[in-house]
C-alpha positions in Angstrom: 0.0 0.0 0.0 1.4 3.4 -0.9 2.0 5.9 2.0 -0.7 8.6 2.5 -0.2 11.7 0.5 0.4 15.1 2.0 -3.0 16.4 0.7 -4.8 13.6 2.6 -3.1 14.6 5.8 -4.0 18.3 5.4 -7.6 17.4 4.8 -7.8 15.3 8.0 -6.1 18.1 10.0 -8.6 20.6 8.7 -11.6 18.4 9.7 -10.2 17.9 13.2 -9.8 21.7 13.6 -13.3 22.4 12.5 -14.6 19.8 14.9 -12.7 21.4 17.8 -14.0 24.8 16.9 -17.6 23.5 16.8 -17.3 21.9 20.2 -15.9 25.2 21.6 -18.8 27.2 20.2 -21.3 24.7 21.7 -19.6 24.9 25.1 -19.8 28.7 25.1 -23.5 28.5 24.1 -24.2 26.1 26.9 -22.4 28.4 29.4 -24.4 31.4 28.2 -27.7 29.5 28.3 -26.8 28.4 31.9 -26.1 32.0 32.8 -29.4 33.1 31.3 -31.4 30.4 33.2 -30.6 32.1 36.5 -33.7 32.3 38.8 -35.9 35.2 38.0 -36.8 37.8 40.7 -39.8 38.0 43.1 -41.7 41.2 43.5 -43.2 42.0 46.9 -46.3 44.3 46.9 -47.5 45.5 50.3 -51.3 45.8 50.7 -52.2 47.4 54.1 -55.3 49.2 55.3 -58.8 49.5 53.9 -59.0 48.5 50.2 -60.2 51.5 48.2 -59.6 52.9 44.7 -56.1 54.1 45.5 -54.9 50.7 46.7 -56.6 48.8 43.9 -54.8 51.0 41.3 -51.5 50.4 43.2 -51.9 46.6 43.1 -52.8 46.7 39.5 -49.8 48.7 38.6 -47.6 46.4 40.7 -48.8 43.4 38.7 -48.0 45.2 35.5 -44.5 46.1 36.8 -43.9 42.4 37.7 -44.9 41.2 34.2 -42.7 43.8 32.5 -39.8 42.9 34.7 -40.1 39.2 33.9 -40.7 38.3 37.6 -41.2 34.6 38.6 -43.6 35.4 41.4 -45.6 38.3 43.0 -46.0 38.2 46.8 -49.0 40.2 47.8 -48.4 40.8 51.5 -51.8 41.7 53.0 -53.2 43.1 56.2 -56.6 44.6 55.7 -60.0 44.9 57.5 -61.8 44.8 54.2 -62.8 47.4 51.6 -65.0 48.5 48.8 -66.6 45.9 46.6 -65.6 47.7 43.4 -61.9 48.0 44.4 -61.9 44.4 45.6 -63.2 43.1 42.2 -60.6 45.3 40.4 -57.8 43.6 42.2 -59.2 40.1 41.7 -59.6 40.7 38.0 -56.0 41.8 37.8 -54.8 38.7 39.6 -56.9 36.4 37.4 -55.5 38.0 34.3 -51.9 38.1 35.5 -49.4 35.8 33.7 -47.1 36.0 36.7 -48.2 33.8 39.7 -49.5 35.7 42.7 -49.0 34.4 46.2 -51.2 36.3 48.7 -49.5 36.2 52.1 -51.3 37.4 55.2 -48.4 38.7 57.3 -46.8 39.7 59.6 -48.1 37.9 62.7 -51.1 39.8 64.0 -52.4 40.7 60.6 -55.8 39.8 59.1 -57.6 39.4 55.8 -61.2 40.2 56.7 -64.0 40.5 54.2 -62.6 41.8 50.9 -59.2 40.3 51.9 -60.7 36.8 52.0 -62.0 37.1 48.5 -58.5 38.3 47.3 -56.9 35.4 49.1 -59.2 32.9 47.4 -58.5 34.4 44.0 -54.7 34.2 44.3 -52.7 31.3 42.7 -51.2 30.6 46.1 -52.7 31.4 49.6 -50.4 31.6 52.6 -50.6 32.9 56.1 -48.2 33.7 58.9 -48.8 32.3 62.4 -51.1 34.4 64.5 -53.1 35.8 61.6 -56.8 35.2 60.7 -59.2 35.5 57.7 -62.9 35.4 57.1 -66.0 37.4 58.1 -66.7 38.0 54.4 -70.4 38.9 54.8 -71.3 42.0 52.7 -72.6 44.7 55.0 -74.0 47.1 52.5 -74.6 47.8 48.8 -71.3 48.4 47.2 -69.3 47.4 50.3 -67.1 44.5 50.9 -66.3 45.7 54.3 -65.6 44.3 57.7 -67.9 42.5 60.1 -68.7 45.5 62.3 -72.2 46.2 61.0 -73.0 42.5 60.7 -72.1 42.0 64.4 -74.4 44.9 65.3 -77.2 43.3 63.3 -76.6 40.0 65.0 -77.0 41.6 68.4 -80.2 43.3 67.4 -81.5 40.1 66.0 -80.8 38.3 69.2 -82.6 41.0 71.2 -85.6 40.9 68.9 -85.9 37.1 69.1 -85.8 37.3 72.8 -88.7 39.7 72.7 -90.7 37.3 70.5 -90.0 39.1 67.2 -88.6 37.4 64.1 -86.2 39.3 62.0 -86.4 38.7 58.2 -83.7 39.6 55.7 -84.8 42.0 53.1 -84.7 41.1 49.4 -81.8 43.5 48.9 -79.8 41.8 51.7 -80.5 38.3 50.2 -79.3 39.5 46.8 -76.1 40.8 48.3 -75.4 37.6 50.3 -76.3 35.3 47.4 -74.2 37.2 45.0 -71.2 37.3 47.3 -71.5 33.6 48.1 -71.6 32.6 44.5 -68.6 34.8 43.7 -66.4 33.4 46.4 -67.5 29.8 45.7 -66.5 30.3 42.0 -63.1 31.6 43.1 -62.7 28.6 45.5 -63.5 26.1 42.7 -61.1 27.8 40.3 -58.2 27.5 42.8 -59.2 24.1 44.2 -59.8 25.4 47.8 -62.6 24.7 50.3 -65.7 26.2 48.7 -68.0 25.1 51.5 -66.1 27.1 54.2 -65.9 30.1 51.8 -69.7 30.2 51.5 -69.9 29.9 55.3 -67.6 32.9 55.6 -70.1 34.9 53.6 -73.4 33.6 55.0 -72.3 33.2 58.7 -69.3 35.6 58.9 -67.0 32.9 60.3 -63.3 33.3 60.7 -60.2 31.0 60.9 -56.7 31.2 62.2 -53.7 30.2 60.1 -53.4 26.6 61.3 -57.2 26.1 61.1 -57.2 27.5 57.6 -54.5 25.1 56.5 -56.3 22.2 58.1 -59.6 23.2 56.4 -58.0 23.4 52.9 -58.5 27.2 52.7 -54.8 28.1 52.3 -51.9 26.2 50.8 -49.2 26.8 53.5 -48.1 28.6 56.7 -44.8 30.5 56.7 -43.2 32.8 59.3 -41.9 35.3 56.8 -41.3 35.9 53.1 -37.9 34.0 52.8 -39.5 30.9 54.4 -42.5 31.3 52.0 -40.2 31.4 49.0 -38.3 28.3 50.2 -41.6 26.4 50.6 -42.8 27.5 47.2 -39.7 26.4 45.3 -40.6 23.7 42.7 -44.4 24.1 43.1 -46.5 24.2 39.9 -49.3 26.7 39.4 -51.8 27.5 36.6 -51.8 31.1 35.4 -53.3 33.0 32.5 -50.1 32.2 30.6 -50.3 28.5 31.3 -48.8 26.1 33.8 -45.6 27.3 35.5 -43.0 25.8 37.8 -41.8 28.1 40.5 -38.0 28.5 41.0 -37.8 30.7 44.1 -35.2 29.3 46.3 -32.4 31.5 45.0 -34.6 34.3 43.6 -33.9 37.9 44.4 -36.6 39.8 46.2 -37.5 43.4 45.2 -40.2 45.6 46.9 -42.7 47.6 44.9 -43.6 50.6 47.0 -46.3 53.3 46.4 -45.0 56.3 44.5 -46.2 59.9 44.7 -49.2 59.2 42.5 -50.4 56.4 44.8 -49.9 58.4 47.9 -51.7 61.4 46.4 -54.6 59.3 45.3 -54.8 57.6 48.7 -54.8 61.0 50.4 -57.5 62.4 48.1 -59.8 59.4 48.5 -59.7 59.7 52.3 -63.2 60.8 53.2 -61.9 63.2 55.8 -59.6 65.0 53.3 -62.4 65.1 50.7 -64.8 66.7 53.3 -62.2 69.3 54.2 -61.4 70.1 50.6 -65.1 70.7 49.9 -65.4 73.0 52.8 -62.4 75.0 51.8 -63.8 75.2 48.3 -67.2 76.5 49.4 -65.6 79.1 51.7 -63.3 80.2 49.0 -66.2 80.8 46.6 -68.1 82.5 49.4 -65.3 85.0 49.9 -64.9 85.6 46.2 -68.6 86.3 45.7 -68.6 88.6 48.8 -65.6 90.5 47.5 -65.6 90.3 43.7 -62.2 90.9 42.1 -60.2 89.4 44.9 -59.4 86.4 42.6 -57.3 84.3 45.0 -60.1 82.9 47.2 -62.1 82.0 44.1 -59.3 80.2 42.3 -58.3 78.3 45.4 -61.9 77.5 46.3 -62.7 76.2 42.8 -59.7 74.0 42.7 -60.4 72.5 46.2 -64.1 72.0 45.4 -63.3 70.2 42.1 -60.7 67.9 43.8 -63.1 67.2 46.6 -65.9 66.3 44.2 -63.5 64.0 42.3 -62.6 62.2 45.5 -66.3 61.8 46.5 -67.2 60.2 43.1 -64.6 57.5 43.9 -66.2 56.7 47.2 -69.6 55.1 48.2 -71.5 58.3 48.9 -74.8 58.6 50.7 -76.6 61.2 48.6 -79.0 62.1 51.5 -75.9 62.8 53.6 -74.4 65.0 50.8 -77.7 66.9 50.4 -77.9 67.5 54.2 -74.2 68.6 54.2 -74.8 71.2 51.4 -78.0 72.4 52.9 -76.3 72.9 56.2 -73.5 74.9 54.6 -76.1 77.0 52.7 -77.9 77.8 56.0 -74.7 78.7 57.7 -73.7 81.1 54.9 -77.2 82.6 54.8 -77.0 83.4 58.6 -74.3 86.0 57.8 -76.7 88.0 55.6 -80.2 87.4 56.9 -81.6 88.6 60.3 -82.7 85.1 61.4 -81.6 85.6 65.1 -79.5 82.4 64.9 -82.2 80.0 63.7 -80.5 79.5 60.3 -77.1 79.1 62.0 -78.3 76.4 64.5 -80.3 74.6 61.8 -77.3 74.7 59.5 -74.9 73.2 62.1 -77.3 70.4 62.9 -77.8 69.6 59.1 -74.1 69.8 58.4 -73.2 67.5 61.3 -75.8 64.8 60.3 -74.8 65.1 56.7 -71.1 64.7 57.4 -71.7 61.6 59.5 -73.9 60.0 56.8 -71.7 61.2 53.9 -69.6 58.0 53.3 -71.8 54.9 53.1 -69.5 52.3 54.6 -68.5 50.8 57.9 -65.0 49.8 56.8 -62.4 51.1 59.2 -60.5 53.9 57.5 -63.2 54.8 55.0 -65.5 56.8 57.2 -65.5 60.3 58.6 -64.5 60.4 62.3 -66.9 62.0 64.7 -64.2 64.2 66.2 -63.5 65.7 62.7 -67.2 66.4 62.2 -67.4 68.1 65.6 -64.3 70.2 64.9 -65.6 71.3 61.5 -69.0 72.1 62.8 -67.6 74.2 65.7 -65.1 76.1 63.5 -67.9 76.8 60.9 -70.2 78.0 63.7 -67.6 80.3 65.1 -66.8 81.7 61.7 -70.4 82.3 60.7 -71.5 83.8 64.0 -68.3 85.9 64.2 -69.1 87.4 60.8 -72.7 88.0 61.8 -71.6 89.7 65.0 -69.2 92.0 63.1 -72.1 92.9 60.7 -74.4 93.8 63.6 -71.7 96.0 65.2 -71.2 97.7 61.8 -74.9 98.5 61.6 -74.8 100.3 65.0 -72.0 102.6 64.0 -72.9 106.1 62.9 -72.9 106.8 59.2 -69.7 108.5 58.0 -70.4 108.8 54.3 -73.1 109.9 51.9 -75.8 112.4 52.6 -76.3 111.3 56.1 -72.6 111.5 56.9 -72.7 115.3 56.1 -74.7 116.1 59.2 -72.5 117.7 61.9 -69.5 117.6 59.6 -66.9 120.3 59.9 -65.1 122.3 57.2 -63.4 125.6 56.4 -64.7 128.6 54.5 -63.1 129.1 51.1 -65.0 132.2 50.0 -66.9 134.6 52.4 -70.6 134.4 53.0 -72.3 137.7 53.9 -75.0 136.3 56.1 -78.0 137.4 53.9 -80.7 135.0 52.9 -79.6 135.2 49.3 -75.9 135.4 50.1 -73.9 132.3 49.4 -70.3 131.3 50.0 -68.1 128.4 49.4 -66.5 126.0 51.9 -64.5 122.8 51.9 -66.3 120.0 53.7 -65.0 116.4 53.8 -62.5 117.3 51.2 -65.1 118.6 48.7 -66.1 122.1 47.6 -69.7 123.0 48.6 -71.8 126.0 48.2 -72.9 127.1 51.7 -75.3 129.6 53.3 -75.0 131.1 56.8 -77.0 133.4 59.1 -73.8 135.3 60.0 -71.1 136.7 57.9 -68.2 134.2 57.6 -64.9 135.3 56.3 -62.5 132.9 54.4 -60.7 130.5 56.8 -63.5 130.3 59.4 -64.0 126.9 60.8 -67.7 125.9 60.3 -70.1 123.0 61.1 -72.8 121.8 58.8 -76.3 122.2 60.3 -78.5 121.3 57.4 -78.7 120.6 53.7 -81.0 121.8 50.9 -80.2 120.0 47.7 -76.6 120.9 46.8 -76.4 123.8 49.3 -75.3 123.3 52.9 -76.4 125.5 55.9 -73.4 126.1 58.1 -72.6 127.9 61.3 -69.4 129.0 62.9 -67.8 126.1 64.7 -67.4 128.0 68.0 -71.0 129.1 68.1 -72.1 125.5 67.6 -69.9 124.3 70.4 -71.2 127.1 72.7 -74.8 126.1 71.9 -74.0 122.5 72.8 -72.7 123.5 76.2 
C-alpha cells in the first residue's frame, strides 16, 4: 500500500480543527444558556389598610410592573380589615389575568384578611398565612361594600334581642341578593383554585373566621410561613396554573424586590380619604363665598374652585350617601345665609345640625379607614359656627356705628370757609367739607378760613354755622 499523500493529511487536520471549533462554540453557548437560566426575581407588593380605589390602582400597577420585569412570582403581603366591593373586584380581575403567579401572604403575625381580603386570598394562585393571623368574616354589609364585620355584628346583636322579645327578623330582598351574589362569587373563586368552597360560603353567610393553622387544616390556604424568605423556600418547585399556562416556580435563590407606592399612589390615597375630601369641599365653598362677597379678589375664588373640584373628584370614587351629601350642602347654605339674613341664629343652628348629620352620613360604609370620624365632624361644625356667628356679630356691630359717608354723613361735619358768606338769605359762599367744595349759606357773615359746622342741607347747598357758636350752643 502506498503511503498517504500530504494532501490527505492536510484534509484530515482541517476536519479535526473544524470539529474542535464547533465543540468550543457549543460549550460557550451552553455556558451562556446556563447564565441566562438564573432564577428570576420575586416582586413584593404590600397591601395594608382598607381597600379602596387608590390601593386597587396600586396593586394593578404592581402586577404590570412584575410582568414587564419578567418576575417569577408576585408576593402580595396583605393586612386589611376589608374594603369597597368595586376596588376588591378590580384587584381580583387583575390577579386572574396576571401571567405572573400571585401568592397572597397574610403577614406579619397579628395581621388579618377580613371581608374583601378573604376574596382576594381565594382568587390568588397561592394562599399563605403567617402564624397568629386570621381571615374570614366575608359577609357583605351594604350595597357596594365588601367591608368588615362591624355592622354585621351589630345586626346579630339586634336580631338576638328581637328574638328574645318574640319578634322574628327577616332579611330584606336586597340583603338576600347581596349575600347570594357574594356567596356565588367566592364559591367560584374557590372552585377555580381548588380550595374549600363550603367554608368560603360559610364565611359569607355566617361571617365565620379561621386562624392560620385552622385555615390550612380546612384546605382554605396552601401553607403557613413565618416570613417571606420561608415562604419562597416552601414554594420552590411548586407548579401553578396562570393566565399564561402552567408554570413551575423557582424561588429558592430568587432575588426579592419591593414595589412601594410612588407619589401618585400616595396622592390618590390622600384624596380618597373621606376626611380629606370633606375638608377640601369646605375650603372650596368658603373660597367661593369669599370671592362672591368680594368680587375681584381672585385668589379665594381660584383656590376654592380647585379645592371644590378635587373634593368632588374624591367623592365620586367613594360610596357616597346622597342624602348625607344633600344635608351637608343644605347645612352649609344655611350657615352662609346666617351671615346675611336677620334670622336671630335660627338658620345658623339649623345649619350646624344639618351639616353634622350630613357629614356623619356622607360616606356609606362601615369599613375602618373609609369613614368620617366623629371628632372631625365636631371640629368642622364648631369652627364653621364660630366663623359664621363671628361674621354675623361684626355685621351687627357695623350697623350700630354712625354713618360716616353719603348724605347722612354730612350732618355735623366740619369744614373751612373758602369764600366769604355775607350772612344774607340770598348770600352764598363756598366751603371745603369732607375734602369737597360745597356752596354754603350762613345766618352770619363768615370770612374765608373760618371753621364751620354743617347744620343742614338743601339739595346741593349746605347750611353752616361758625364752629365756635355750635360748640357754645351745645354747652
